[in-house]
C-alpha positions in Angstrom: -0.2 12.6 -0.7 1.5 15.9 0.0 3.6 17.3 2.8 0.5 18.8 4.4 -1.0 15.4 4.7 1.7 14.0 6.8 0.3 14.8 10.2 -2.9 12.9 9.3 -0.8 10.2 7.7 1.5 10.0 10.7 -1.5 9.8 13.1 -3.1 6.9 11.2 0.3 5.2 10.9 1.0 5.3 14.7 -2.6 4.1 15.3 -2.5 1.0 13.0 1.4 0.1 13.1 2.5 1.1 16.7 5.5 -1.2 16.8 6.9 -0.5 13.3 5.4 2.9 12.3 7.2 4.8 9.7 8.8 8.0 10.6 8.1 11.4 9.2 11.4 11.3 7.4 10.6 8.0 5.9 7.5 9.5 4.3 9.3 12.7 3.2 11.9 10.4 1.4 9.2 8.6 -0.5 7.4 11.9 -1.5 10.5 13.4 -2.8 10.2 11.0 -5.7 6.8 11.8 -6.7 5.2 14.4 -8.9 7.9 14.8 -11.5 8.2 13.2 -14.9 10.6 10.4 -13.9 9.0 9.9 -10.5 9.3 6.1 -9.4 6.8 6.7 -6.5 3.1 7.2 -6.4 1.3 8.0 -3.0 -2.2 8.9 -2.4 -4.7 9.6 0.5 -8.3 9.2 1.0 -10.5 11.5 2.8 -14.0 11.2 4.4 -16.7 13.5 3.6 -15.5 15.8 6.4 -12.2 16.1 5.1 -10.6 13.6 7.6 -7.6 11.5 6.4 -8.9 8.0 6.5 -6.5 6.1 4.3 -3.2 6.3 2.4 -1.1 4.0 0.1 2.1 4.3 -1.8 3.8 2.3 -4.6 7.3 2.1 -6.0 7.5 1.4 -9.5 11.0 0.7 -11.0 12.3 -1.3 -14.0 8.9 -3.1 -14.7 8.3 -4.1 -10.9 5.9 -2.3 -8.7 6.2 -2.7 -5.0 3.3 -1.7 -2.7 5.3 0.3 0.0 2.4 0.8 2.2 -1.3 0.8 2.6 -3.7 1.6 5.4 -7.1 2.4 6.2 -8.6 3.8 9.3 -10.3 1.4 11.9 -13.6 2.9 11.4 -13.4 2.2 7.5 -12.3 -1.4 7.9 -14.8 -3.6 5.8 -16.1 -0.4 3.7 -13.9 -1.3 0.5 -11.5 1.6 1.1 -8.4 -0.8 0.9 -9.8 -2.2 -2.2 -10.0 1.2 -3.6 -6.6 2.2 -2.5 -4.9 -1.1 -3.9 -7.1 -0.5 -7.2 -5.4 3.0 -7.5 -2.0 1.5 -6.9 -2.3 -1.1 -9.6 -3.6 1.5 -12.0 -0.4 3.4 -11.1 1.7 0.2 -11.7 0.1 -0.4 -15.0 0.7 3.2 -16.1 4.3 2.7 -15.1 4.3 -0.7 -17.3 4.8 -2.9 -14.6 4.6 -6.5 -15.3 4.4 -7.6 -11.7 3.7 -6.1 -8.3 5.2 -7.4 -5.2 4.2 -6.7 -1.3 5.1 -7.7 2.0 2.3 -8.4 4.7 2.5 -9.3 8.2 1.8 -13.0 8.5 -0.4 -12.2 11.6 -2.6 -10.1 9.3 -5.0 -12.3 7.8 -7.6 -9.4 7.0 -5.0 -7.8 4.7 -3.8 -11.1 3.2 -7.4 -11.8 2.1 -7.7 -8.4 0.4 -4.6 -9.1 -1.7 -5.7 -12.7 -2.5 -8.9 -11.2 -3.8 -7.0 -9.1 -6.2 -4.7 -12.3 -7.4 -1.7 -11.9 -5.2 -0.1 -15.2 -4.4 2.4 -16.0 -1.7 5.8 -16.6 -3.0 8.0 -16.6 0.3 8.5 -15.3 3.8 11.0 -13.0 5.1 11.8 -13.9 8.8 11.7 -11.3 11.5 11.1 -8.5 8.7 8.9 -6.3 11.0 10.8 -4.9 13.8 11.0 -4.6 16.8 8.3 -7.2 17.1 10.3 -9.7 15.1 7.2 -10.5 12.9 7.8 -12.3 9.7 6.5 -11.0 6.5 4.7 -12.9 3.8 5.8 -11.9 0.3 3.1 -11.9 -2.3 3.2 -11.4 -6.0 0.7 -10.2 -8.6 1.6 -11.1 -12.3 0.2 -8.5 -14.8 -1.4 -5.9 -12.5 -3.5 -4.5 -15.6 -5.7 -7.5 -15.5 -6.4 -7.4 -11.6 -8.5 -4.4 -10.7 -11.4 -4.6 -8.3 -13.9 -3.8 -10.9 -12.8 -6.7 -13.0 -12.8 -9.1 -10.0 -16.2 -7.9 -8.6 -17.7 -6.4 -11.6 
């Protein structure tokens, strides 16, 4: 992901997460810590054959722990495996950063995303009450031990 991707990222962000969408400033802040030797962030985008941005994902990797910051796929790409490909790339980045675990939060009312994470070996470890604002929706905290062993190729290959 680069600064010139932000218009497409924000359009998708507001479509998928209308109540709690990230701001342009939040994405800028994350992108400021990518692309240099000591970077702790990895952000990527996916485009379709016509060059339309159809997905994005981001990971923070600090002190041996990865944290999925965001992951999204355009509605017309749901069920195509795009989410799994994005997550696979984040897990590769976590492995490259020598993370021994990866954490994430997912809305408790998003079973589709929860199923994706479970397919990769993530397990629920807790709940953060009222995490998503302003809707006051709880977040399910999930953890994956040893991301190097949990790629979509190994699970489905």
